[in-house]
C-alpha positions in Angstrom: 84.3 -61.6 69.5 81.5 -59.4 68.2 82.9 -59.0 64.6 81.8 -55.4 64.7 84.2 -52.9 63.3 86.4 -50.5 65.3 84.4 -47.5 63.9 81.3 -48.8 65.6 83.3 -49.2 68.9 84.6 -45.7 68.7 81.0 -44.3 68.1 79.8 -46.1 71.1 82.6 -45.0 73.5 81.9 -41.6 72.3 78.2 -41.9 73.1 79.2 -43.1 76.5 81.3 -40.1 77.2 78.3 -37.9 76.3 75.9 -39.9 78.4 76.9 -42.6 80.7 73.8 -44.6 79.7 73.4 -46.4 76.5 70.7 -48.8 74.9 71.3 -51.2 72.2 68.1 -51.8 70.2 67.1 -53.8 67.4 64.8 -56.9 66.1 65.4 -60.3 67.8 68.5 -62.1 67.0 71.2 -59.5 66.4 73.4 -60.4 69.4 72.4 -57.4 71.5 73.1 -59.2 74.9 76.3 -60.7 73.6 77.6 -57.2 72.4 76.5 -55.6 75.7 78.5 -58.1 77.7 81.5 -57.7 75.6 81.4 -54.1 75.9 80.9 -54.2 79.6 84.0 -56.4 80.0 86.1 -54.0 77.8 84.9 -51.0 79.8 85.7 -52.8 82.9 89.0 -53.9 81.7 88.0 -57.8 82.2 87.4 -57.1 86.1 84.4 -59.5 86.7 83.6 -57.8 90.0 83.0 -54.6 88.0 80.2 -56.0 85.9 76.7 -56.8 87.1 73.9 -58.0 84.7 70.2 -58.0 85.5 67.3 -58.8 83.4 64.0 -56.7 83.7 60.6 -58.3 83.5 57.0 -57.0 84.0 57.2 -57.9 87.7 60.5 -56.3 88.4 60.3 -53.7 91.1 61.9 -50.6 92.5 62.5 -52.6 95.8 64.7 -55.2 93.9 66.5 -52.5 91.9 67.2 -49.6 94.4 66.1 -50.4 97.9 63.2 -51.9 99.8 62.0 -53.4 103.0 62.7 -57.1 103.5 61.1 -59.5 105.8 63.8 -61.4 107.9 63.3 -63.9 110.7 65.8 -64.9 113.5 66.0 -67.1 116.5 66.3 -65.0 119.7 66.3 -66.8 123.2 64.4 -69.8 121.5 61.8 -67.6 119.9 61.5 -66.4 116.4 61.5 -62.7 115.8 60.5 -60.9 112.6 62.4 -57.9 111.5 61.9 -55.5 108.7 65.2 -54.0 107.6 65.8 -51.7 104.5 68.1 -53.5 102.1 70.0 -52.4 99.0 68.5 -53.6 95.6 70.8 -54.5 92.7 71.7 -51.0 91.6 72.2 -49.5 95.2 74.6 -52.4 96.1 76.5 -52.0 92.8 76.7 -48.3 93.0 78.3 -48.6 96.5 80.9 -51.0 95.1 81.7 -48.5 92.3 81.8 -45.6 94.7 84.4 -47.5 96.8 86.8 -48.0 93.7 86.4 -44.6 91.9 89.4 -45.2 89.5 87.8 -48.4 88.2 84.9 -48.3 85.5 81.8 -50.3 86.7 79.2 -51.5 84.2 75.6 -52.4 84.9 74.1 -54.4 82.0 70.3 -54.3 81.9 68.9 -57.0 79.6 65.4 -56.4 78.0 65.1 -53.0 79.7 61.8 -52.2 78.0 60.1 -55.2 79.5 60.1 -53.4 82.9 57.8 -50.8 84.2 60.5 -48.3 83.9 59.1 -45.2 85.8 58.2 -47.6 88.6 61.6 -49.4 88.6 63.7 -46.3 88.4 61.8 -44.0 90.6 63.6 -40.7 91.5 66.8 -42.3 89.9 65.6 -40.9 86.7 67.0 -37.6 88.0 70.3 -39.1 89.1 70.9 -40.6 85.6 71.1 -37.0 84.1 72.7 -35.3 87.1 75.5 -37.4 88.4 76.8 -34.7 90.8 73.5 -34.5 92.6 72.0 -36.6 95.3 68.5 -37.7 96.2 66.9 -38.9 99.4 65.7 -42.6 99.1 62.2 -43.1 100.4 62.9 -46.2 102.6 66.3 -45.6 104.2 65.9 -41.8 104.2 69.6 -41.5 103.1 71.3 -39.4 100.5 72.0 -41.4 97.4 73.9 -40.4 94.2 75.3 -42.4 91.1 79.1 -42.5 91.0 80.7 -41.1 87.9 82.5 -44.3 87.3 79.2 -46.2 86.8 78.0 -46.9 83.3 74.7 -48.4 82.1 74.6 -50.5 79.0 71.0 -51.9 78.3 69.3 -53.9 75.5 66.0 -53.6 74.1 63.9 -55.7 71.7 62.1 -53.5 69.1 59.7 -56.4 68.3 58.4 -57.0 71.6 54.9 -56.1 71.7 54.5 -56.9 75.5 57.0 -54.0 76.4 55.7 -50.6 77.3 57.1 -47.7 75.2 59.8 -45.8 76.9 58.6 -42.6 78.2 60.4 -39.3 77.1 61.8 -38.5 80.5 63.8 -41.8 80.4 64.5 -41.9 76.6 66.4 -38.6 76.7 68.7 -40.0 79.4 70.1 -42.7 77.2 71.9 -42.8 74.0 70.3 -45.3 71.5 72.4 -47.3 69.1 70.5 -49.5 66.5 72.0 -53.0 65.8 70.1 -53.9 62.5 70.5 -57.5 60.9 73.9 -57.7 59.3 74.5 -59.8 56.2 78.2 -58.9 56.1 78.6 -59.9 59.7 76.9 -63.3 58.9 78.9 -63.9 56.0 82.2 -63.2 57.9 81.0 -65.6 60.7 80.1 -68.2 58.5 83.4 -68.2 56.7 85.3 -68.5 59.9 83.0 -71.4 61.1 82.4 -73.2 57.9 81.3 -76.9 58.1 82.2 -79.4 55.6 80.9 -78.4 52.0 81.8 -77.1 48.7 82.1 -73.6 49.8 78.8 -72.3 48.3 76.5 -73.2 51.4 77.5 -70.2 53.5 76.8 -67.7 50.5 73.4 -69.3 49.9 72.5 -69.0 53.6 73.5 -65.3 53.5 71.2 -65.1 50.2 68.2 -66.4 52.2 69.0 -64.2 55.0 69.0 -61.0 52.9 66.0 -61.7 50.8 64.0 -62.9 53.9 64.5 -59.5 55.7 64.2 -57.6 52.3 60.7 -59.1 52.1 59.8 -58.8 55.8 60.7 -55.1 55.7 58.7 -54.5 52.6 55.6 -56.4 53.9 55.6 -55.9 57.6 58.1 -53.1 58.4 61.6 -52.7 59.5 60.8 -53.8 63.0 59.7 -57.3 61.8 63.1 -58.6 60.6 65.0 -61.7 61.7 68.7 -61.2 63.3 71.8 -62.8 62.1 72.6 -64.7 65.1 69.7 -67.1 64.2 72.1 -68.6 61.7 75.4 -68.3 63.6 75.5 -72.0 64.4 78.9 -73.8 64.5 79.4 -76.3 61.4 76.1 -75.2 60.0 74.9 -77.7 57.3 71.7 -78.3 55.4 70.2 -80.4 58.1 71.1 -78.0 61.0 69.8 -75.1 58.9 66.4 -77.0 58.4 66.1 -77.4 62.2 66.9 -73.8 63.0 64.4 -72.7 60.3 61.7 -75.1 61.5 62.2 -74.5 65.1 63.7 -70.9 65.6 62.8 -68.8 62.5 59.4 -70.1 61.6 57.9 -69.6 65.1 59.1 -66.0 65.0 57.7 -65.5 61.4 54.3 -66.9 62.7 54.4 -64.3 65.5 55.2 -61.5 63.1 52.3 -62.7 60.8 49.7 -62.6 63.6 49.5 -66.4 63.7 48.4 -66.6 59.9 50.1 -69.9 59.0 48.9 -69.9 55.5 51.3 -66.9 54.9 54.5 -68.8 55.9 54.9 -70.2 52.4 55.6 -66.7 51.1 59.0 -66.7 53.3 60.1 -70.3 52.7 63.8 -70.6 51.8 63.2 -72.3 48.5 61.0 -69.4 47.4 63.3 -66.8 48.8 66.1 -68.4 46.5 63.7 -68.7 43.6 63.6 -72.4 43.7 60.5 -74.6 43.3 61.8 -77.4 45.2 64.8 -79.1 46.6 67.1 -79.1 49.6 67.7 -75.6 50.9 69.8 -73.6 51.0 
């Protein structure tokens, strides 16, 4: 489902044996979330109850992730009474499920991990990520809490997201990092398997555009300003669909990379990337 080689999978599984936390990082459009979900299903042996996905954002909090006080109201003898119970967040509830089934691997997928305020979201769990045999006292419930050995964390990180805060070193050293760069070979394989009607040259021309685009972007703007292969992984891709993808998916990303300088977009148009003056592209 991912078209990634078994050597890649072996490397990732080896990293998860070293540390139970891993981050897939790359530029937009390399299929990080798709790969993370596939990896989670593999680790959990296709047990849907053993996989949980959460997406971080700037407003995401410790109270949502670990535990927090909730406001609850109930009717008692005809009156509404308000209570303030301490309730588990996503991680604490999922960790309890994993602890109850110690023989079954459980995987928490955190999408866009670097968009959250990570020291604020994780709190004292930074310690537990490294020391699974230890427990900490949670601040709201005052109970001892630990992360079970059968709980894995697979996260994704968009290297081009300027709104994301940099990971601090305390968190960074607790994760293994795996780069997922734009992959022309993977794109070529996918296009061969999902080819639309045509003379057989269309897919290779798309790959040429993709390779030349990223070569120029890396040269001009840096390796973190490239375009991922999944932008072009569209079923039955043809010239009309390619034009739509370019105009409405790729070009806005390029404009963002270029700081809004629309006059520079012409340097990266498909015709120019293929060395053509005019004509349908690819």
